Each structure stands twice: as C-alpha cells, then as structure tokens.
N, C-alpha and C positions, 0 to 999 in steps of 0.2 A: 769564223775564219780570221786569222790574224795576219798582219802585214809587217814585214820588215821593209819599210817603204822605199820608194824609188830613190836611190843614191843617198841613203843615210845609214850611218853605222848602226848595227842591231842593238848596241848597248845603250843608246841614248834614251832619255826619258820620254814618256808618251803621255797623252791625255785623250780621254774619250770625248767625242763630239756628237752633237745632234745631227740629224739628217741634213738640215739646212747648210751646215758647214762641212759636211763630210768630204765632198770632192776637193774643196780647198785644203783640207787637212791632209788628204792623200797626196796632194801635190807639194806639200810643204817640205822644205829641206831641213827645217829646224827641229823636227821631233819625229820620233817613231810613233806608230799608232797601233794600239791593240783594238781589234774589231770584235772581240768576244761579246761585247754588249751592243754591237751595232750590226745586226744581221742583215740590214739593207745593203751593207757594203759586201756584195758577193764577190766571187772569184773574178768575174770579168770587169767589175768596177775597179778592182785593184789592178788588174792587168792593164786596163785602159790608162790608169794613172801612171803606171810604169812606162808604157809606150810613150806617153807625152814627155816624161822626164828623160827617157833615153835620148831624145833628140837634142837635149841640152849638152850631152856628154859624148857626142860623136863628132869628129871632124871630117868633113867632106873635102874632096879636092878643090883647089881654087876655082876652076871653071864653074863648079856647082854652087860655090858660095860667092860668086862674083856679083850677084844681084841681091843685095841685102834686104830689099823689100819684097822679093819674090817668096811665096810661101814654101815651107817644107811640107812635102806631101807624104802622108802615110797611106799606103795601099793595103787594103784588106782583101785577101783572096778568099772567095766563097768556099764553104759556108761561113757566114758572119756570126760569131758567137756573142757579139757585143750588144746587139739589139738596141742601138742608139747610145749606149754608155760611153763609147769612145768620143762621139760628137759632144756629149754632155761635158766630158772632161776638157776637151780641147777648147770648147766655147768659154770655159772658165779662165783660161790663161790667154794673155795677149800675144805671146810669142815664145819661141824657143831660140835662144841665142840671137834675139832681136828680129827673128823672122816669124811671120804668122804661120800657124799650122792649118793644114787642109787634109781632109779625109776623102779617100776615093775607094769605092767598092767595085769589084769586078769578078766575073765568073772564070775568066781566062787570065793566066799570068801575062800573056802578051799585051793585055790591055792596061797593065800597070807599069809599062816600060818608062813612063815619065815620072815615076815616083822616086822619092829619096829613101824611103824605107818601105818594106813589105812585110806584113804579118801573115804567117801561114799557120792556120789553126788545125785542130784535130779534125780528121775527115777531109782535109784538103789535099792538095798535091803532095806527093812524097818529097821530103827535103832534097834528096839527091837530084830529082828532076828539076827542082827550082834552081838549085846551084848550077846545074848544067845550062839552064836557060839564061841565067843572069850573066854567066861567064865573067867578064872583067868589068861589067858596069859598076859604077860606084853607088850601089844600092844596099842599104843596111837590111839584112835579113833577120827576122825575129820569128822563131818557131814556137809553137805550143805542141810539139811532138818530141818524144824521147829520142835521144841519140842524134839530134840535129846538128849540134856543134861539132860532132865527129865527122859529119858529112860536109862541113864547110859553111855552116851558119855562124855568124858572129855571136848571136844571142839566142838563148833558149830558156823558156819558162820552166820552172820546176815547182811542184807542190810537195812541200816537206812538212809533215805533221800539221796539216791544215794551214800552212803558211805559204804564201806565194813568194818565191825566190827566183833567181835567174842564174844561169851559168854563162860564161863568156869565152870566146875564142878569139883573142886579139890577132893571132896569125891569120885566121880566116878573114878578119876585117881588113888587114893590110893587103891581102891578096885582091880584095875588091877596091883597093885604093882608099880605104877608110882608116881612121885612127880612133880607138876607144880610149878615152881619157882615163888617167890614173884613178880618179875618184870613182868612176863607174866600176872599174876592175876591183877596187878595194871593197866595194859593196856587194860583189858577186859571191854567190855560194861556192862556186868553183871557177877556176880559170884554167883553160886548157894550156898545156905546155907547148912551146914552140916546135918541139920535135915530133908532135903528134901523139905523144904518149897519153896515158889516161889523165883526165883532168885532176888537178890538185886543188885543195881548199885555198880560197883567197884569204888574204889578211882580213881580220874582223874590224880593223880600224883604218880609216882613210888616211892618206898622207896629210901632213900639216900644211903643205903648200897649197 
C-alpha cells in the first residue's frame, strides 16, 4: 500500500523507512512516503496518521479553541478498525495546533458528543444518520464510507489504486461551523463544489502561502 501522506503534495520526493521510524515518517509534512517495501504500514496505520494530521488543518469556532491546553478529542464510533494504531500515532506527537490529542471510543454516537472530531468507519452508522445527529455542533466528521461527503461529511477516505487518499467538502464543514484550511484542500483527491455538484479534482500543488 502506498501513501500520498497527510497534507503533503503527491509529487514531493519520498524515502523508505524502517518500522522504528514508520509512524514518525507518516506524520511528516516534509516528504511523501511509498509503502511498497513497508508492508507493516497497513491501511489503518496510514488512516490513523491522516486523522492526526487533519486536526492541524481544521479551524474550530472560538469557543472550542478558547482553552489552548485542553485536548482535541477524536472520537471513534464502533466498530473500531484501528486496533490501537490510532493511539500509537497520537502518542508519537505532542499536539495538534498546540493542543494535545485524545482518543475516545464509543458504541453510540451520543457518547461522542464532547468530541472535536468523529471517525465513522465501515460497518458503523450510516453517514446520513450521523449528520442528522450532529446537526450544527462544531464536530469534524470523517468517514470511511463511500458517498459520505455528498451526505454532509467534511472529509471522506478513499482507496485509489492501493493508495489512501481523501475527499473534502468545505461547504459541509462550514455548515458545522468549521473551516478546512487551504493546504488541506490542496492535498485532497477531490473537493466538493459549493453548489453541491459532483466533486471536482483538487489542485495537486498546495498554495505557497
């Protein structure tokens, strides 16, 4: 499996790493990473790294960001496909935008109401039901289910030619009171248009700013 890693342009050079440095390499903004020779970096190790990096490139409303030392909480709605990989990744980084990261697992969406982001995987609740429950709460929704961004999710994982990518819907994020930063959108495989039409390919190069 190969990675167009979290928030890096796909054309940047990469280097292969050994298992000891694998998670740190996945989290790096400085290089791309080919995992053809690193089979231990499976799909959900890569997705865990993406989730951690997403938190750096999303802006929450001021009330949510008013306590800089409070953790940003990523909720995982059961079933949990990570099997500890998400904790392994977040334990490797000190913070996201200066705030520590915390992981919370739950079988019911209602138990994740205090989270800043919620991951909804395959076999979990339908995206439409999650969007309806979230309503206008400022919670970043990330799905591992096809068609989720068309239903109101800001971010959706895609597996393209054995490579983990993601699609983005900035209008859905704004509806939740969130802002997806330009660099995140520039790294997306697709960005949904504001009028709700079919997603269009994102720029392959991030802005210089």
